[in-house]
C-alpha positions, 0 to 999 in steps of 0.5 A: 437524886439523878438531877443532881448529876446531870450535864456533868460534861459542862463542868469540864469547862471549869479547868483553869478558872479556879472553880469547882463543883461540890456535892453537899452531904450530911452525916446526921446529928452528932449526939455528942455536939448536937450539930449536923455539920455539912460536908463536901466532895468534888462532883468530879469524884461522884459516879452516882447517888443512890438509895443504899442497897442491900449490903453483904457483910465481909470478914476482917474489914476495918470497922467502918467498912460495912461490907460489899455491894454489887454494882453492875456486876462489880463488887464495891466496898461500902464505907459508913463515913459517920463511923469513919470520922467518929461522928456518933449519930443514931441516924440511918444512912439511907443514901450511898454516894458512888465515888471513883478515883484513882482507879477505885470505886467505893460507896460512902454512906451518908444520911442525905445529900443536899445540892451541887454548888459551884464555888471558887477555890479561893474561898476555900481555906485550909482548915485551922490547925485545932480542926485539923488535929481534932479530925486527924487530917480528915478535913482538907478545906473549909468554906462558908456559904451565904447562909452562914453554914460551914462546909468541910471538904473531906480528904477522900484519899485518906479514906481510901488509904485507911479503909483498903488492904493496900500494902503501903511498904510494897508500893515502894519496892519498885522505886529505884534510887537515882543519881541526881542528888542535885534535883529538886522537886516542888510538890503540892498536895492538900492531902497529908497521906499524898504528901507523905507518899510523895516525900517517901518516893522522893526519899527512896530515889535520893531526890530533894522535895519542897512541899506546899499544902496548896497551889497558893503556897506553892506559888509563894514558895516558887516566887521566893525561889525566883527572887533568890535565883535573880539575886545570884544571877542563875535561872530559876530552873537551876533550883526547881527542876520539876513541879508535881501538883495535885488538882483539888486544892483550896485557895488555888487549885492545880489547874490554875497553878499550871496556868500561872507557871506556863505564863510566867517566863521564869518558870515556863520551861519547868515541866509540870506533872499533874498527880491526882486521883481524878484519873478520868481521861477527861481530867488529863485532857483538862490538864493538857489544856492549861499546860501540864506535860504529863499525868500520873495517878495517885498511890502508884510510886513506882510510876511516879518514880519512872515518870520523874526519872524520865522527866528529870532526864536520868534515863537519857530518853526523850520525854513524851508529850502528855 
């Protein structure tokens, strides 16, 4: 299995190409449907794949959290993805995918892993509303492989949000209202959990927001705004003060969206903040390479609000380079 994660540094070259690499995995045959679905997770979030170690049960954990394991001296929560996603299977989960994102490390129990595939984000589609409703928003993108299989990308941020003891209300206590009722932030993220957190942060700050579920939809919204700005003979920056973008999104990822914005004279002076759970330095450098002005990790509303305030000129301080 270590072969699956070899030469991961080469994957950093995918930035700005609207491509990604995903690790395919299975949860087992669902006894209710008789199907064995294929799921995917971005390789950038995978630290290692291993045989499931001995798990120590812990009290007062959510039902899908099996317990904790010790990895190199650190205690890591272990989540049974089949239980979490409601897949009723009797198959043992013998493989653990160790993931690291947004400063958190956790293990995902799965039936097995398949391979790593390189795909184009344009081939990843927003899931149909019926599938979104059926999975409770757990699936953020769907694509069809050459062999006819459908691959569903899991919203791992939703899993993290719902299986940890994070006090969501406490997260917003440090967010300070601003005197910028005229400011508008355009933001895009395929995770419903992330969009809700951004929406609440902006609401507490008293800033207007325009949302989109991926980079393609955001680009379409920006072009509509640009057309309106032109019709009233005003610069687009009077209507779009800042763009906040995720990295991983179907149809168009955050890197490609940033490249488009920065190469278009209509939008090139609008600051772009990359807001992602891919919190490694390599991902921040990738963002800089395509023109991102700053990087803020997800699930840190206070830090996000401080960055927005600085970039919107509220504090009067010069914004540092990313």
